[in-house]
C-alpha positions as CSV (number, residue, x, y, z in Angstrom):
1,M,-13.8,-31.5,29.4
2,S,-10.3,-32.5,30.4
3,S,-8.5,-30.6,33.1
4,A,-5.4,-30.6,30.7
5,I,-6.9,-27.7,28.8
6,F,-6.6,-25.5,31.9
7,N,-2.9,-24.8,31.5
8,T,-2.7,-21.0,32.0
9,S,-2.0,-19.2,35.3
10,F,-2.8,-15.5,35.7
11,A,-0.6,-13.3,38.0
12,P,-1.8,-10.2,39.8
13,G,-2.2,-7.4,37.2
14,D,-2.6,-9.7,34.3
15,R,-5.4,-8.8,31.9
16,V,-8.0,-11.5,31.4
17,A,-10.4,-11.9,28.6
18,M,-13.4,-14.1,29.2
19,S,-16.4,-15.4,27.3
20,L,-19.8,-16.0,28.8
21,S,-23.4,-16.8,27.9
22,Y,-26.5,-15.9,29.8
23,D,-30.3,-16.0,29.8
24,G,-31.3,-12.5,30.4
25,S,-34.9,-13.3,31.4
26,H,-34.5,-12.6,35.0
27,Y,-32.0,-9.6,34.8
28,H,-32.4,-5.9,34.3
29,G,-29.9,-6.0,31.5
30,W,-26.1,-6.3,31.6
31,Q,-25.0,-3.1,33.3
32,S,-24.8,-2.9,37.1
33,Q,-27.6,-0.6,38.4
34,K,-26.2,-0.2,42.0
35,K,-29.8,-0.2,43.2
36,P,-31.1,-2.6,45.9
37,G,-33.3,-5.4,44.4
38,V,-32.2,-4.7,40.8
39,S,-30.3,-7.7,39.6
40,T,-28.0,-7.4,36.6
41,V,-25.6,-9.9,34.8
42,Q,-22.6,-7.7,35.5
43,E,-23.3,-7.5,39.2
44,V,-23.8,-11.2,39.6
45,L,-20.7,-12.0,37.6
46,E,-18.5,-9.6,39.5
47,Q,-19.7,-11.1,42.8
48,A,-18.6,-14.5,41.6
49,L,-15.2,-13.4,40.2
50,S,-14.5,-11.4,43.4
51,Q,-15.2,-14.5,45.5
52,I,-12.7,-16.5,43.3
53,A,-10.1,-13.7,43.6
54,N,-10.8,-13.0,47.3
55,A,-10.6,-9.3,46.2
56,P,-12.9,-6.9,44.3
57,V,-13.1,-7.6,40.5
58,S,-14.6,-5.0,38.1
59,V,-15.3,-6.1,34.5
60,Q,-15.9,-4.3,31.2
61,C,-18.0,-5.9,28.4
62,A,-18.1,-5.8,24.6
63,G,-21.7,-4.6,24.5
64,R,-24.4,-3.8,27.1
65,T,-27.6,-5.8,26.6
66,D,-31.0,-4.6,27.7
67,A,-33.3,-6.2,30.2
68,G,-34.5,-9.6,29.0
69,V,-31.9,-9.9,26.2
70,H,-29.7,-13.0,26.1
71,A,-26.1,-13.7,25.0
72,S,-24.3,-16.8,23.7
73,R,-21.0,-15.0,23.4
74,Q,-20.5,-11.9,25.5
75,I,-16.8,-10.9,25.8
76,I,-15.5,-9.2,28.9
77,H,-12.1,-8.2,30.4
78,F,-10.8,-7.5,33.8
79,D,-7.4,-7.2,35.6
80,S,-6.7,-10.2,37.8
81,P,-6.1,-9.0,41.4
82,S,-4.7,-12.4,42.6
83,L,-2.7,-15.4,41.4
84,R,-5.3,-17.8,39.9
85,D,-5.2,-20.4,37.2
86,E,-7.6,-20.8,34.3
87,K,-9.5,-23.6,35.9
88,A,-10.3,-21.4,38.9
89,W,-11.6,-18.6,36.7
90,V,-13.7,-20.9,34.5
91,M,-14.9,-23.8,36.6
92,G,-14.8,-22.0,39.9
93,S,-16.9,-19.2,38.5
94,N,-19.4,-21.6,37.1
95,T,-19.7,-23.3,40.5
96,L,-20.7,-19.9,42.1
97,L,-22.8,-18.5,39.2
98,P,-26.5,-19.2,38.9
99,R,-27.6,-21.6,36.2
100,D,-28.6,-18.9,33.8
101,I,-25.0,-17.5,33.5
102,A,-22.0,-19.5,32.4
103,V,-18.3,-18.8,31.7
104,H,-16.8,-20.7,28.7
105,W,-13.1,-19.7,28.6
106,A,-10.6,-17.3,30.1
107,K,-7.5,-16.1,28.2
108,L,-4.5,-14.0,29.0
109,V,-4.5,-10.9,26.7
110,P,-2.2,-7.8,26.4
111,E,-2.5,-5.1,28.9
112,G,-4.0,-2.7,26.3
113,F,-6.8,-5.1,25.3
114,N,-10.3,-3.6,25.8
115,A,-13.4,-5.8,25.3
116,R,-15.4,-2.8,24.1
117,F,-13.0,-0.6,22.2
118,N,-11.1,-3.3,20.4
119,A,-14.2,-5.0,19.1
120,T,-14.6,-4.4,15.3
121,A,-18.1,-5.8,15.0
122,R,-21.0,-7.3,17.0
123,R,-23.5,-9.9,15.8
124,Y,-27.0,-10.5,17.0
125,R,-29.7,-13.0,16.2
126,Y,-33.4,-12.5,16.7
127,V,-35.4,-15.8,16.9
128,I,-39.1,-15.7,16.1
129,L,-41.4,-18.7,16.7
130,N,-43.9,-18.4,13.8
131,T,-46.8,-20.6,14.7
132,P,-50.6,-20.1,15.1
133,A,-50.5,-21.0,18.8
134,R,-47.8,-20.1,21.3
135,S,-45.5,-22.8,22.8
136,A,-45.0,-23.4,26.5
137,L,-41.3,-24.1,25.8
138,L,-38.7,-21.4,25.8
139,P,-41.2,-18.7,26.6
140,S,-38.5,-16.0,27.0
141,G,-36.1,-17.6,24.5
142,V,-38.1,-16.7,21.4
143,T,-40.6,-14.1,20.3
144,W,-43.9,-15.6,19.3
145,E,-45.6,-14.3,16.1
146,S,-48.9,-15.9,15.1
147,R,-49.2,-14.1,11.7
148,P,-47.5,-16.1,8.9
149,L,-44.3,-14.4,8.0
150,D,-42.8,-14.3,4.5
151,E,-39.0,-14.5,5.3
152,R,-38.1,-13.8,1.7
153,C,-39.8,-10.4,1.8
154,M,-38.2,-9.7,5.1
155,Y,-34.7,-10.5,3.6
156,Q,-35.4,-8.4,0.5
157,A,-36.4,-5.4,2.7
158,A,-33.4,-5.8,5.0
159,Q,-30.9,-5.4,2.2
160,A,-31.8,-1.7,2.0
161,L,-30.3,-1.2,5.4
162,L,-26.7,-2.4,4.6
163,G,-23.7,-0.2,4.7
164,E,-22.9,3.0,6.7
165,R,-26.3,4.7,7.1
166,D,-28.1,7.1,9.4
167,F,-30.3,4.9,11.7
168,T,-32.2,7.7,13.5
169,S,-35.5,6.0,12.6
170,Y,-34.2,2.7,14.1
171,R,-32.9,3.8,17.5
172,A,-34.6,4.4,20.8
173,V,-35.7,8.0,21.5
174,A,-33.6,7.8,24.7
175,C,-30.5,6.6,22.8
176,Q,-27.4,8.4,24.1
177,S,-25.1,7.8,21.2
178,R,-23.5,10.9,19.8
179,T,-24.1,9.8,16.3
180,P,-26.8,7.8,14.6
181,M,-24.4,6.5,11.9
182,R,-23.7,2.7,12.0
183,N,-22.3,0.3,9.4
184,V,-24.3,-2.8,8.9
185,H,-22.3,-5.6,7.4
186,F,-25.1,-8.1,6.7
187,I,-28.6,-9.0,7.5
188,E,-29.8,-12.5,6.8
189,V,-33.4,-13.7,7.3
190,A,-34.0,-17.5,7.1
191,R,-36.7,-19.9,8.1
192,H,-35.9,-23.2,9.9
193,G,-39.2,-25.0,10.3
194,D,-41.3,-22.8,12.6
195,L,-38.4,-20.6,13.5
196,V,-37.6,-17.4,11.6
197,V,-34.1,-16.1,12.4
198,I,-32.9,-12.6,11.7
199,D,-29.1,-12.5,11.8
200,I,-27.4,-9.1,11.7
201,Q,-23.9,-7.8,12.1
202,A,-22.6,-4.3,12.3
203,N,-19.6,-2.4,13.6
204,A,-21.8,-1.3,16.6
205,F,-25.5,-0.9,17.4
206,L,-27.7,1.9,18.7
207,H,-30.0,1.5,21.6
208,H,-32.9,-0.9,20.5
209,M,-31.6,-0.8,16.9
210,V,-31.9,-4.6,16.3
211,R,-35.3,-4.7,18.0
212,N,-36.6,-1.8,15.9
213,I,-35.3,-3.3,12.7
214,T,-37.0,-6.5,13.7
215,G,-40.3,-4.7,14.3
216,V,-40.2,-3.2,10.8
217,L,-39.3,-6.5,9.2
218,M,-42.1,-8.4,11.0
219,A,-44.6,-5.8,9.7
220,I,-43.3,-6.4,6.2
221,G,-43.2,-10.2,6.6
222,S,-46.8,-10.3,7.8
223,G,-48.0,-8.2,4.8
224,V,-48.9,-5.1,6.8
225,K,-46.3,-3.1,5.0
226,P,-44.6,-3.4,1.6
227,V,-41.0,-4.4,1.1
228,E,-40.0,-0.8,0.3
229,W,-41.1,0.4,3.7
230,A,-37.8,-0.6,5.5
231,E,-35.9,1.9,3.3
232,Q,-38.6,4.5,3.5
233,V,-38.4,4.4,7.3
234,L,-34.6,4.7,7.1
235,E,-34.7,7.7,4.9
236,A,-37.3,9.5,7.1
237,R,-34.8,9.8,10.0
238,D,-37.8,9.8,12.3
239,R,-38.4,7.2,14.9
240,T,-42.1,7.9,15.0
241,V,-42.7,6.6,11.5
242,A,-41.3,3.1,12.3
243,A,-43.0,0.0,13.8
244,A,-43.2,-0.7,17.5
245,T,-40.0,-2.0,19.1
246,A,-40.0,-5.9,19.0
247,P,-39.8,-7.6,22.5
248,P,-36.5,-8.5,24.0
249,F,-37.4,-12.2,24.1
250,G,-35.6,-14.0,21.3
251,L,-32.7,-11.5,21.0
252,Y,-29.2,-12.9,21.4
253,L,-25.8,-11.3,21.3
254,V,-24.1,-14.2,19.5
255,D,-20.6,-12.9,18.5
256,V,-18.1,-10.2,19.0
257,I,-15.3,-9.8,16.4
258,Y,-11.8,-8.8,17.3
259,P,-8.5,-8.5,15.3
260,E,-6.9,-11.9,14.8
261,S,-3.8,-10.6,16.6
262,F,-5.6,-11.2,20.0
263,S,-6.1,-14.9,19.1
264,L,-9.4,-15.2,21.0
265,P,-11.1,-18.6,20.7
266,I,-13.7,-18.8,18.0
267,T,-17.0,-20.5,18.8
268,E,-20.3,-21.3,17.0
269,P,-22.5,-18.2,17.3
270,G,-25.7,-19.8,18.8
271,P,-28.1,-19.8,20.4
272,Y,-27.4,-23.5,20.7
273,F,-30.9,-24.6,19.7
274,I,-30.7,-23.2,16.2
275,N,-27.2,-24.6,15.5
276,G,-27.3,-27.4,13.0
277,L,-30.5,-26.0,11.4
278,G,-28.6,-24.4,8.5
279,A,-27.8,-21.1,10.2
280,N,-24.4,-19.7,9.2
């Protein structure tokens, strides 16, 4: 990476958008807990940015991930308290951050930009290792399922969940959203060797929504439930009729979509180890 790409300086008060990735295995989710001994991605990131700025930095994110959930493209914003250049924010932060959190770029954005409220869609991928025996590699990077999965049945079932629907059956009981309505843009299910990847995009997601959809699709893919069950669960509007919530392992926030007017850099969704396997 040439230093020539770091050609932007940020003055005090400038709003900065930033992209980062992280392995959530050792964190209690994204959101700062303000409790001793509870490590979160937000807390660790803010500590690094504050050290770069030599002043307190508070960030807002595009979407809060749960404990154990990963991200290949999380978008945040903050207001720069100090005069710093792009290299300081990117390379300086990466020097201070632990190896499981990385900053990829920093960009000057308009004062009114908000990483959460300006996002028009979020995209997640859930990666399942579908083998008879577990693997010692990436133990928290994938969810292992020993039962053979029929990805074609899973895809067929998932198409009943598209559009703006009431996802009461697919959200956590403790979900605090005022409405269960969400608009799912697409759900793809594809096999790449021993990996089955569920790729889902929506305007926004409810608490545990992707993991609950995954649990239902895995029950269908393993033959425990029929293809029609995904739609039956949706129409029941009752969380208790659905499958168990799938584990956080293997779940990645892979993209956040914004209006083109912000000109945010576009990157391959990830996670990196499935890129090149035919995933879109």
